[in-house]
C-alpha positions in Angstrom: 97.7 119.1 115.1 96.5 117.3 118.4 97.4 113.5 117.9 95.6 111.0 120.0 97.0 110.4 124.1 95.6 106.5 124.4 94.2 103.6 122.9 90.7 104.7 123.9 91.5 108.4 121.5 93.0 105.9 119.2 90.7 104.3 118.4 88.2 106.5 118.0 90.1 108.4 115.3 90.6 105.1 113.7 86.9 104.0 113.6 86.3 107.5 112.1 87.7 106.4 108.9 85.9 104.6 106.4 88.9 102.3 105.5 86.2 99.7 103.6 88.0 97.4 101.2 86.3 99.3 98.1 87.6 102.7 99.5 91.2 104.1 99.5 92.7 103.9 102.4 95.8 106.9 102.0 93.7 109.5 104.5 94.2 106.8 107.3 97.3 105.5 105.6 98.5 109.7 105.7 97.7 110.2 109.5 99.4 108.1 110.9 102.3 108.4 109.3 102.2 112.1 110.1 101.3 111.2 113.8 105.2 109.5 114.1 107.2 111.4 112.2 105.6 114.4 115.0 107.4 111.2 117.8 110.0 110.7 116.0 109.3 107.4 114.2 110.6 106.9 110.2 108.2 105.1 108.2 107.6 104.0 104.5 104.8 104.2 102.4 104.0 101.5 100.0 101.8 101.9 97.4 99.6 98.9 95.6 99.8 99.3 91.4 97.1 101.6 91.2 98.5 104.0 94.0 95.6 104.0 95.4 96.0 101.8 98.7 99.4 101.6 100.8 100.9 99.4 103.9 102.3 101.5 106.0 105.6 99.9 107.8 107.5 101.7 110.6 110.7 100.8 112.8 111.4 102.0 115.7 114.8 101.8 115.7 117.3 100.1 118.2 119.5 101.8 120.3 122.5 99.0 119.6 122.4 99.7 115.8 120.7 95.8 115.6 118.8 95.5 112.5 117.4 92.0 113.1 115.7 90.1 115.6 113.3 92.9 117.5 108.9 92.0 117.0 106.9 92.5 114.2 103.3 94.4 115.2 101.0 93.8 112.7 97.2 94.6 111.5 95.2 96.0 108.4 93.5 99.4 108.6 90.6 98.1 106.2 87.0 96.6 107.4 84.1 94.8 105.7 81.0 97.0 104.8 78.5 98.0 105.9 75.7 98.5 103.9 72.5 96.8 104.4 73.5 96.2 108.0 71.6 97.2 111.0 73.1 99.8 113.3 72.4 101.1 116.7 74.6 103.6 116.2 76.7 105.1 113.8 79.2 102.8 112.7 81.7 105.4 112.1 82.0 107.0 115.4 82.6 104.8 118.4 79.4 104.4 120.8 81.2 103.6 124.5 77.9 101.0 125.9 78.9 99.8 129.1 81.9 97.2 129.1 81.8 97.9 125.2 82.8 100.0 122.3 80.9 99.5 118.9 81.8 100.6 116.0 83.0 99.4 112.8 86.8 98.1 113.4 86.8 97.9 116.8 86.7 94.2 116.8 88.6 93.0 113.6 91.0 95.0 113.6 91.8 99.1 114.3 91.1 98.0 118.2 95.0 96.4 118.2 96.0 99.2 115.6 94.9 101.5 118.7 96.8 99.5 121.0 99.7 99.7 119.4 99.9 103.3 118.3 98.9 104.0 122.2 102.0 102.7 123.4 105.0 103.9 120.3 106.1 106.9 123.4 106.2 104.5 125.5 107.9 101.5 123.7 110.4 104.8 121.9 111.5 105.4 125.8 112.6 102.2 127.0 115.8 100.6 125.8 115.8 99.3 123.0 118.0 96.9 121.6 116.0 95.0 119.2 114.1 97.1 116.2 110.6 97.2 116.5 108.4 97.3 113.6 104.6 98.6 112.9 103.3 96.6 110.2 99.2 97.7 109.1 98.2 96.7 105.6 95.6 97.3 103.0 93.0 94.6 101.5 93.8 91.9 104.3 89.5 92.0 104.6 89.6 90.4 100.1 93.2 88.3 99.8 95.2 89.7 101.9 96.6 91.5 99.2 98.5 94.4 101.5 99.7 91.1 103.6 101.9 89.1 101.2 103.1 92.9 99.4 104.5 92.7 102.3 106.0 90.3 103.2 107.8 90.3 100.3 109.2 93.1 101.4 110.7 91.9 104.4 111.9 89.1 102.7 113.5 91.8 99.5 115.3 94.0 102.8 116.0 90.7 104.4 114.3 92.4 108.4 114.5 89.2 110.1 112.4 89.6 112.8 112.4 87.2 116.1 108.2 86.9 115.5 105.0 88.2 114.8 102.2 89.6 116.5 98.8 89.0 114.5 96.3 91.5 116.4 93.1 89.4 114.7 90.5 89.7 117.0 91.1 86.1 119.4 89.6 87.5 122.8 93.4 87.6 123.6 93.8 83.9 123.5 96.4 82.5 122.1 96.1 80.8 118.3 98.2 78.7 116.3 97.0 77.3 113.0 95.1 78.2 110.7 93.2 77.3 107.3 94.9 78.6 103.7 92.1 80.3 101.5 92.2 79.9 97.5 89.1 81.0 95.7 88.5 81.0 92.1 86.5 81.6 89.3 85.4 79.2 86.6 84.3 81.0 82.7 82.7 78.3 80.4 81.6 79.2 77.4 79.6 77.4 75.5 77.0 78.1 72.3 73.8 80.0 72.0 70.3 78.5 70.8 67.3 78.6 69.9 65.8 75.9 73.2 64.1 73.7 70.8 68.1 73.5 69.2 69.0 72.1 72.3 71.3 68.8 72.3 71.3 69.1 68.7 75.1 70.1 66.6 73.3 73.5 66.9 74.0 74.2 70.5 76.1 73.9 73.2 75.0 74.2 77.0 77.7 76.2 79.3 75.0 75.4 82.4 75.3 72.1 81.9 79.0 71.7 81.4 79.4 73.6 84.3 77.3 71.5 86.5 79.3 68.6 86.0 82.2 70.2 86.9 80.4 71.6 90.5 79.6 67.6 90.5 82.9 67.1 90.0 84.0 69.9 93.0 81.8 67.7 95.4 83.3 64.5 94.8 86.7 65.9 95.2 85.5 67.1 98.6 83.9 64.0 99.2 86.4 62.1 99.1 88.5 64.7 100.4 86.6 64.5 103.3 86.5 60.8 103.6 90.5 60.2 103.4 92.4 63.3 103.4 94.5 65.4 106.3 91.7 65.6 109.3 93.5 67.9 112.4 90.9 67.2 115.7 91.9 71.1 117.0 90.2 73.1 114.5 86.3 73.2 114.6 86.0 71.1 111.5 89.1 69.4 111.7 89.4 69.0 107.3 89.7 70.7 104.6 86.3 72.5 102.7 85.9 72.9 99.6 82.4 74.5 98.3 80.7 75.9 95.6 79.2 79.0 96.6 78.4 82.0 94.1 76.7 80.9 90.0 76.3 82.7 87.3 73.8 81.5 83.5 71.9 82.5 80.9 69.7 85.4 79.5 66.5 83.2 79.3 64.2 79.5 79.5 63.8 79.6 76.2 67.3 80.1 75.1 70.0 77.2 75.0 73.1 79.3 77.6 76.2 80.1 75.7 77.9 81.4 78.8 78.2 79.8 82.9 79.9 81.7 85.4 81.3 79.8 89.1 82.8 81.1 92.4 83.9 78.0 94.2 86.7 78.2 97.4 88.7 75.7 99.1 89.9 76.3 103.1 92.6 73.4 103.3 94.6 72.4 106.4 98.3 73.1 106.9 98.6 69.6 105.7 97.4 69.3 102.4 98.8 71.4 99.3 97.0 74.2 97.8 98.6 73.1 94.5 97.3 69.7 95.1 93.7 70.0 96.0 93.6 72.8 92.8 95.3 70.0 90.3 92.4 67.3 91.0 90.4 69.9 89.0 92.3 71.1 86.1 93.6 67.4 85.6 89.2 66.4 85.5 88.8 69.5 83.5 91.8 68.8 80.2 91.6 65.6 80.7 87.8 64.9 80.3 85.1 67.9 80.9 87.0 70.2 77.9 87.7 67.3 75.7 84.1 66.2 75.6 82.4 69.8 75.4 84.7 70.0 72.7 83.1 67.0 71.4 79.5 69.2 70.6 81.5 72.4 69.7 85.0 72.9 69.1 85.4 76.3 70.3 84.0 75.7 74.0 85.9 76.8 76.2 86.3 76.3 79.9 88.6 78.5 81.9 89.5 79.1 85.7 90.8 82.0 87.2 92.6 82.4 90.9 90.9 85.3 92.6 92.1 85.2 96.0 94.8 82.5 97.6 96.4 82.8 101.2 98.7 80.3 102.9 98.0 78.0 105.7 99.2 79.2 109.1 101.3 75.5 109.5 101.7 74.7 114.0 104.7 76.8 115.0 106.9 75.7 117.2 106.5 75.7 120.7 110.7 75.9 121.7 110.9 78.9 119.2 111.4 81.7 122.0 109.2 84.3 120.6 106.5 81.9 120.9 107.8 80.3 124.1 107.5 84.5 126.0 103.9 84.6 123.9 103.2 81.9 125.7 104.7 82.9 129.5 102.9 86.7 129.1 99.7 85.0 128.3 99.6 81.9 130.1 98.0 80.3 127.8 99.3 76.9 127.0 95.7 75.1 125.3 96.1 74.5 121.3 93.6 76.8 119.2 93.7 76.9 115.2 90.8 78.3 113.4 89.3 78.2 110.2 89.7 81.2 108.6 92.5 82.8 107.2 94.9 86.0 108.6 98.4 87.4 107.6 99.7 85.2 109.6 100.8 82.4 106.9 102.2 85.3 105.3 104.3 86.0 107.9 105.0 81.8 108.1 105.7 81.6 104.3 108.8 83.7 104.8 110.2 82.3 108.0 109.0 84.0 110.7 108.2 82.6 113.8 104.4 84.6 114.5 101.5 83.6 116.4 97.6 85.2 115.9 96.7 86.8 119.3 94.2 90.4 119.9 91.7 91.8 121.5 87.2 91.4 120.2 85.8 88.5 119.9 85.7 87.2 116.1 82.1 85.8 116.6 81.5 89.7 116.3 83.5 90.5 113.8 81.8 91.5 110.2 78.1 91.5 112.7 76.0 94.8 112.9 76.9 96.7 116.2 80.1 94.9 115.8 82.2 95.8 119.4 85.3 95.4 121.1 85.2 94.9 125.6 87.4 97.1 127.2 88.9 95.0 129.0 90.1 93.4 126.5 92.1 96.7 124.8 93.7 97.0 128.4 94.7 93.5 128.7 95.5 94.2 125.3 97.3 96.9 125.8 99.5 95.0 128.9 100.6 92.3 126.5 102.2 94.2 123.3 103.9 96.4 126.2 105.4 93.5 128.2 105.8 91.2 124.9 108.3 94.9 123.4 110.0 95.0 126.9 110.5 91.3 127.1 112.0 91.0 123.5 115.0 93.4 124.4 117.6 90.9 125.5 116.0 87.6 123.4 118.7 85.8 120.4 117.9 87.3 117.4 116.3 85.0 115.0 118.5 83.4 112.1 
């Protein structure tokens, strides 16, 4: 098989796979694995529970026999859908126009994967006293599910790299922290009845009680803004909390039996996710559900977690990996993201991590998504120099 030879050809090949999160990603994983095997690099396919998706974890081993230290190059293979978007070109075929490459995932974040894969032959030729790891994941766009599984795999295998570079689109600017995300679904069950029996023992309005909880969530959110932690380096400098989806009722003349709604919060690293959620759960258990059961003894309120991504706390600037990336990029600024990445999951297992990659988050997920050609070229230089300079660096313990 003829494989791509440079980062442009790699980008073209990777974009040709429709790896939207709702689809299996086994075709793109298989292609990557077969290429790595063709150049003598061992990799492991780590399946999810359904066996329809997988992470790919590859190791370019050290020539010294060292099994600690080294650099993890991290990226996700899934993309968001193109449904309903008005593209000027085929989103699954790279279009070069001016100084940009257009296509779904060019920016978020197959561009970085293409960069790293194109550098494998050069990395294999260089002297290595530290390993190089390629960590490609599934389902980042729907809750960083693959990242959670992969970082737990690293922990179980006691793999302790010097650092991890997550190549999310930052226009190659260094990101040193980001918020966490928790998404919750609330199910409220009352008692249906003809609307003429509203506010009688014959009915219990699920929407009414869902609304009471939504109001409480808003009160908690406002209190957090007023009295919670604040960090000026974030665009929105406080933890946010909002109800964003709701569904309930079947007819205007029927008291609704059921109502569901989803809410999320995006927490600063200084605020524990568990503590925020406890305020909601305590209100339901101590006040709302007992009141509802007085109307209808079989009433129910359940809260289920749909997604949870840990925050990425501020890096330790004196860490050798952080200092190295700072030196290579010349970037000394403090930048923090309101969104979440897999960086928080690496930080959770004690791996020094930074987010820095080609493309801008402002065009990610949009129609006519693109990555500047220069961003890819700059990312190639950064990754190659990072791997080179890491050799001989003191291993992370």
